[in-house]
OpenMM code with the backbone's topology and positions (N, CA, C; nanometers):
from openmm import Vec3, app, unit

residues = "ILE VAL TRP VAL LEU ALA ALA ASP LYS ILE ARG ARG THR PHE ILE PRO ASP GLU GLY VAL PRO ILE ARG SER LEU SER VAL ALA PRO ASP ALA ARG THR LEU ALA CYS ALA ASN ASN GLU GLY MET CYS TYR VAL TRP ARG LEU GLY GLU GLY VAL TYR GLU ALA ALA GLN LYS ILE GLN SER HIS GLY ALA TYR VAL LEU ARG CYS LEU PHE SER PRO GLU SER LYS HIS LEU ALA THR ALA SER ALA ASP HIS THR THR LYS".split()
positions = [
    Vec3(12.5810, 9.3461, 7.1118),
    Vec3(12.4595, 9.3200, 7.0357),
    Vec3(12.4751, 9.3854, 6.8988),
    Vec3(12.4435, 9.3112, 6.7946),
    Vec3(12.4413, 9.3659, 6.6589),
    Vec3(12.2948, 9.3829, 6.6207),
    Vec3(12.2597, 9.5067, 6.5876),
    Vec3(12.1217, 9.5392, 6.5524),
    Vec3(12.1052, 9.5508, 6.4010),
    Vec3(11.9895, 9.5093, 6.3509),
    Vec3(11.9475, 9.5392, 6.2143),
    Vec3(11.8603, 9.6635, 6.2289),
    Vec3(11.9178, 9.7786, 6.1998),
    Vec3(11.8501, 9.9049, 6.2294),
    Vec3(11.7199, 9.9211, 6.1515),
    Vec3(11.7196, 9.8836, 6.0250),
    Vec3(11.5994, 9.9011, 5.9422),
    Vec3(11.4816, 9.8199, 5.9966),
    Vec3(11.5110, 9.7055, 6.0569),
    Vec3(11.4043, 9.6193, 6.1089),
    Vec3(11.3856, 9.6350, 6.2592),
    Vec3(11.4734, 9.7131, 6.3257),
    Vec3(11.4699, 9.7306, 6.4697),
    Vec3(11.4712, 9.5960, 6.5416),
    Vec3(11.5629, 9.5071, 6.4974),
    Vec3(11.5732, 9.3734, 6.5537),
    Vec3(11.7186, 9.3430, 6.5879),
    Vec3(11.7373, 9.2557, 6.6853),
    Vec3(11.8706, 9.2085, 6.7203),
    Vec3(11.9082, 9.0960, 6.6254),
    Vec3(12.0284, 9.1084, 6.5651),
    Vec3(12.0772, 9.0035, 6.4757),
    Vec3(12.1650, 8.9049, 6.5507),
    Vec3(12.2476, 8.9567, 6.6417),
    Vec3(12.3422, 8.8702, 6.7120),
    Vec3(12.3832, 8.9349, 6.8441),
    Vec3(12.3994, 8.8544, 6.9481),
    Vec3(12.4494, 8.9010, 7.0767),
    Vec3(12.5834, 8.8331, 7.1034),
    Vec3(12.6854, 8.9120, 7.1338),
    Vec3(12.8176, 8.8605, 7.1665),
    Vec3(12.8367, 8.8667, 7.3177),
    Vec3(12.8673, 8.7534, 7.3796),
    Vec3(12.8955, 8.7494, 7.5232),
    Vec3(13.0251, 8.6704, 7.5395),
    Vec3(13.1406, 8.7382, 7.5298),
    Vec3(13.2669, 8.6656, 7.5360),
    Vec3(13.2970, 8.6043, 7.6726),
    Vec3(13.2743, 8.6767, 7.7803),
    Vec3(13.2937, 8.6258, 7.9171),
    Vec3(13.1723, 8.6664, 7.9997),
    Vec3(13.0904, 8.5700, 8.0330),
    Vec3(12.9687, 8.5951, 8.1106),
    Vec3(13.0020, 8.6697, 8.2398),
    Vec3(12.9356, 8.7824, 8.2626),
    Vec3(12.9519, 8.8575, 8.3852),
    Vec3(13.0693, 8.9544, 8.3887),
    Vec3(13.1477, 8.9629, 8.2799),
    Vec3(13.2614, 9.0545, 8.2750),
    Vec3(13.2271, 9.1674, 8.1778),
    Vec3(13.2191, 9.2915, 8.2263),
    Vec3(13.1789, 9.4028, 8.1404),
    Vec3(13.2778, 9.4306, 8.0267),
    Vec3(13.2213, 9.4619, 7.9109),
    Vec3(13.2995, 9.5066, 7.7954),
    Vec3(13.3275, 9.6552, 7.8144),
    Vec3(13.4526, 9.6964, 7.7941),
    Vec3(13.4913, 9.8364, 7.8120),
    Vec3(13.5017, 9.9113, 7.6798),
    Vec3(13.5317, 9.8393, 7.5707),
    Vec3(13.5509, 9.9051, 7.4414),
    Vec3(13.5160, 9.8083, 7.3298),
    Vec3(13.4650, 9.8630, 7.2208),
    Vec3(13.4294, 9.7846, 7.1029),
    Vec3(13.4711, 9.8633, 6.9799),
    Vec3(13.5232, 9.7936, 6.8796),
    Vec3(13.5654, 9.8592, 6.7564),
    Vec3(13.5326, 9.7695, 6.6378),
    Vec3(13.4801, 9.8298, 6.5319),
    Vec3(13.4582, 9.7602, 6.4053),
    Vec3(13.5613, 9.8141, 6.3083),
    Vec3(13.6322, 9.7239, 6.2411),
    Vec3(13.7346, 9.7644, 6.1454),
    Vec3(13.6715, 9.8483, 6.0343),
    Vec3(13.7458, 9.9448, 5.9810),
    Vec3(13.6921, 10.0289, 5.8731),
    Vec3(13.6428, 9.9503, 5.7510),
    Vec3(13.7007, 9.8329, 5.7249),
    Vec3(13.6534, 9.7522, 5.6118),
    Vec3(13.5311, 9.6677, 5.6483),
    Vec3(13.4838, 9.6785, 5.7732),
    Vec3(13.3638, 9.6106, 5.8246),
    Vec3(13.3740, 9.4584, 5.8213),
    Vec3(13.4956, 9.4046, 5.8161),
    Vec3(13.5137, 9.2595, 5.8124),
    Vec3(13.5538, 9.1998, 5.9468),
    Vec3(13.5854, 9.2849, 6.0450),
    Vec3(13.6326, 9.2376, 6.1745),
    Vec3(13.5758, 9.3248, 6.2864),
    Vec3(13.5425, 9.2605, 6.3982),
    Vec3(13.4953, 9.3298, 6.5175),
    Vec3(13.5853, 9.2884, 6.6328),
    Vec3(13.6212, 9.3825, 6.7186),
    Vec3(13.7008, 9.3518, 6.8379),
    Vec3(13.6360, 9.4180, 6.9585),
    Vec3(13.6474, 9.3520, 7.0736),
    Vec3(13.6038, 9.4133, 7.1979),
    Vec3(13.7037, 9.3756, 7.3067),
    Vec3(13.7093, 9.4573, 7.4102),
    Vec3(13.8019, 9.4340, 7.5208),
    Vec3(13.7274, 9.4575, 7.6516),
    Vec3(13.7712, 9.3857, 7.7562),
    Vec3(13.6925, 9.3881, 7.8796),
    Vec3(13.7686, 9.4343, 8.0027),
    Vec3(13.7009, 9.4247, 8.1161),
    Vec3(13.7540, 9.4680, 8.2458),
    Vec3(13.8688, 9.3827, 8.2965),
    Vec3(13.8922, 9.2665, 8.2367),
    Vec3(13.9989, 9.1776, 8.2814),
    Vec3(14.1200, 9.1795, 8.1884),
    Vec3(14.1237, 9.2744, 8.0941),
    Vec3(14.2369, 9.2854, 8.0033),
    Vec3(14.2318, 9.1935, 7.8837),
    Vec3(14.1207, 9.1258, 7.8630),
    Vec3(14.1057, 9.0343, 7.7492),
    Vec3(14.0526, 9.1096, 7.6273),
    Vec3(14.1005, 9.0689, 7.5109),
    Vec3(14.0536, 9.1246, 7.3849),
    Vec3(14.0032, 9.0094, 7.2983),
    Vec3(13.8875, 9.0257, 7.2386),
    Vec3(13.8250, 8.9232, 7.1552),
    Vec3(13.8068, 8.9781, 7.0151),
    Vec3(13.8334, 8.8946, 6.9155),
    Vec3(13.8237, 8.9365, 6.7758),
    Vec3(13.7322, 8.8385, 6.7019),
    Vec3(13.6386, 8.8923, 6.6228),
    Vec3(13.5490, 8.8119, 6.5398),
    Vec3(13.5620, 8.8544, 6.3943),
    Vec3(13.5528, 8.7575, 6.3041),
    Vec3(13.5416, 8.7861, 6.1617),
    Vec3(13.3933, 8.8018, 6.1306),
    Vec3(13.3628, 8.9048, 6.0545),
    Vec3(13.2237, 8.9328, 6.0191),
    Vec3(13.2022, 8.9083, 5.8714),
    Vec3(13.0866, 8.8579, 5.8386),
    Vec3(13.0471, 8.8384, 5.6995),
    Vec3(12.8968, 8.8494, 5.6903),
    Vec3(12.8435, 8.8240, 5.5754),
    Vec3(12.6983, 8.8303, 5.5575),
    Vec3(12.6324, 8.7204, 5.6397),
    Vec3(12.5858, 8.7564, 5.7594),
    Vec3(12.5216, 8.6603, 5.8481),
    Vec3(12.6187, 8.5676, 5.9199),
    Vec3(12.7504, 8.5913, 5.9055),
    Vec3(12.8519, 8.5048, 5.9659),
    Vec3(12.9284, 8.5831, 6.0718),
    Vec3(12.9434, 8.5233, 6.1896),
    Vec3(13.0190, 8.5830, 6.2979),
    Vec3(13.1098, 8.4747, 6.3527),
    Vec3(13.2337, 8.4729, 6.3082),
    Vec3(13.3271, 8.3671, 6.3431),
    Vec3(13.4279, 8.4172, 6.4470),
    Vec3(13.4331, 8.3502, 6.5630),
    Vec3(13.5321, 8.3861, 6.6647),
    Vec3(13.6704, 8.3580, 6.6083),
    Vec3(13.7578, 8.4589, 6.6096),
    Vec3(13.8898, 8.4443, 6.5495),
    Vec3(14.0004, 8.4338, 6.6536),
    Vec3(13.9988, 8.5205, 6.7545),
    Vec3(14.1065, 8.5220, 6.8528),
    Vec3(14.0575, 8.5665, 6.9897),
    Vec3(14.1245, 8.5147, 7.0909),
    Vec3(14.1067, 8.5576, 7.2294),
    Vec3(14.2472, 8.5902, 7.2783),
    Vec3(14.2708, 8.7160, 7.3166),
    Vec3(14.4053, 8.7628, 7.3493),
    Vec3(14.4072, 8.8206, 7.4908),
    Vec3(14.4973, 8.7694, 7.5750),
    Vec3(14.5191, 8.8323, 7.7057),
    Vec3(14.6102, 8.9514, 7.6797),
    Vec3(14.5509, 9.0668, 7.6567),
    Vec3(14.6279, 9.1815, 7.6093),
    Vec3(14.6891, 9.2653, 7.7207),
    Vec3(14.6275, 9.2670, 7.8386),
    Vec3(14.6768, 9.3539, 7.9462),
    Vec3(14.6532, 9.2917, 8.0833),
    Vec3(14.7245, 9.3449, 8.1823),
    Vec3(14.7093, 9.2989, 8.3202),
    Vec3(14.6034, 9.3735, 8.3982),
    Vec3(14.5445, 9.4754, 8.3374),
    Vec3(14.4363, 9.5526, 8.3995),
    Vec3(14.3288, 9.5760, 8.2934),
    Vec3(14.2234, 9.6443, 8.3307),
    Vec3(14.1143, 9.6640, 8.2355),
    Vec3(14.1589, 9.7480, 8.1154),
    Vec3(14.0978, 9.7165, 8.0028),
    Vec3(14.1295, 9.7865, 7.8783),
    Vec3(14.0445, 9.9124, 7.8704),
    Vec3(14.1076, 10.0225, 7.8390),
    Vec3(14.0370, 10.1491, 7.8231),
    Vec3(13.9783, 10.1629, 7.6836),
    Vec3(14.0539, 10.1152, 7.5820),
    Vec3(14.0088, 10.1356, 7.4445),
    Vec3(14.0747, 10.0353, 7.3525),
    Vec3(14.0014, 9.9878, 7.2539),
    Vec3(14.0585, 9.9107, 7.1433),
    Vec3(14.0144, 9.9800, 7.0150),
    Vec3(14.1040, 9.9836, 6.9177),
    Vec3(14.0756, 10.0576, 6.7947),
    Vec3(14.1554, 10.0001, 6.6790),
    Vec3(14.0891, 9.9827, 6.5640),
    Vec3(14.1549, 9.9360, 6.4424),
    Vec3(14.2226, 10.0514, 6.3703),
    Vec3(14.3298, 10.0181, 6.2992),
    Vec3(14.3973, 10.1167, 6.2148),
    Vec3(14.3105, 10.1447, 6.0924),
    Vec3(14.3331, 10.2570, 6.0247),
    Vec3(14.2497, 10.2942, 5.9085),
    Vec3(14.2469, 10.1897, 5.7975),
    Vec3(14.3563, 10.1135, 5.7796),
    Vec3(14.3579, 10.0118, 5.6738),
    Vec3(14.3085, 9.8750, 5.7233),
    Vec3(14.2622, 9.8681, 5.8495),
    Vec3(14.2039, 9.7479, 5.9111),
    Vec3(14.3045, 9.6351, 5.9331),
    Vec3(14.4334, 9.6636, 5.9299),
    Vec3(14.5351, 9.5588, 5.9442),
    Vec3(14.5889, 9.5452, 6.0860),
    Vec3(14.5704, 9.6470, 6.1690),
    Vec3(14.6260, 9.6449, 6.3038),
    Vec3(14.5183, 9.6816, 6.4056),
    Vec3(14.5319, 9.6250, 6.5253),
    Vec3(14.4425, 9.6560, 6.6362),
    Vec3(14.5280, 9.7059, 6.7519),
    Vec3(14.4963, 9.8206, 6.8054),
    Vec3(14.5694, 9.8773, 6.9187),
    Vec3(14.4783, 9.8755, 7.0418),
    Vec3(14.5414, 9.8530, 7.1587),
    Vec3(14.4680, 9.8586, 7.2846),
    Vec3(14.5444, 9.9482, 7.3818),
    Vec3(14.4709, 10.0150, 7.4681),
    Vec3(14.5285, 10.0952, 7.5749),
    Vec3(14.4633, 10.0495, 7.7046),
    Vec3(14.5427, 10.0471, 7.8130),
    Vec3(14.4951, 9.9868, 7.9361),
    Vec3(14.5247, 10.0709, 8.0587),
    Vec3(14.4527, 10.0403, 8.1653),
    Vec3(14.4777, 10.1021, 8.2958),
    Vec3(14.6097, 10.0548, 8.3561),
    Vec3(14.6746, 9.9561, 8.2934),
    Vec3(14.8075, 9.9148, 8.3402),
    Vec3(14.9179, 10.0050, 8.2831),
    Vec3(14.8770, 10.1169, 8.2205),
    Vec3(14.9675, 10.2186, 8.1668),
    Vec3(15.0465, 10.1717, 8.0438),
    Vec3(14.9905, 10.0751, 7.9689),
    Vec3(15.0562, 10.0295, 7.8467),
    Vec3(14.9619, 10.0407, 7.7282),
    Vec3(15.0224, 10.0501, 7.6121),
    Vec3(14.9502, 10.0458, 7.4849),
    Vec3(15.0133, 9.9338, 7.4036),
    Vec3(14.9309, 9.8528, 7.3432),
    Vec3(14.9823, 9.7410, 7.2629),
    Vec3(14.9122, 9.7378, 7.1285),
] * unit.nanometer
topology = app.Topology()
chain = topology.addChain("A")
for resn in residues:
    res = topology.addResidue(resn, chain)
    for name in ("N", "CA", "C"):
        topology.addAtom(name, app.Element.getBySymbol(name[0]), res)
């Protein structure tokens, strides 16, 4: 869910896979990209803009649930760590 804090309103709800819990969410430092990863090892990436939320990628990143997804400081790379004992 993306909130407009000043108005205390929901702007957008992201539901990549109905019924599959999201384990981690990361917004790139440049605020142009959002990524989340779930219990099935999937990672989803959206491009963000002023009122625009464009689905960019769906990645089968791991064979087990993702523990964390995180963007690099320059917003060019996304790293994931998983319960399958791998980092990508």
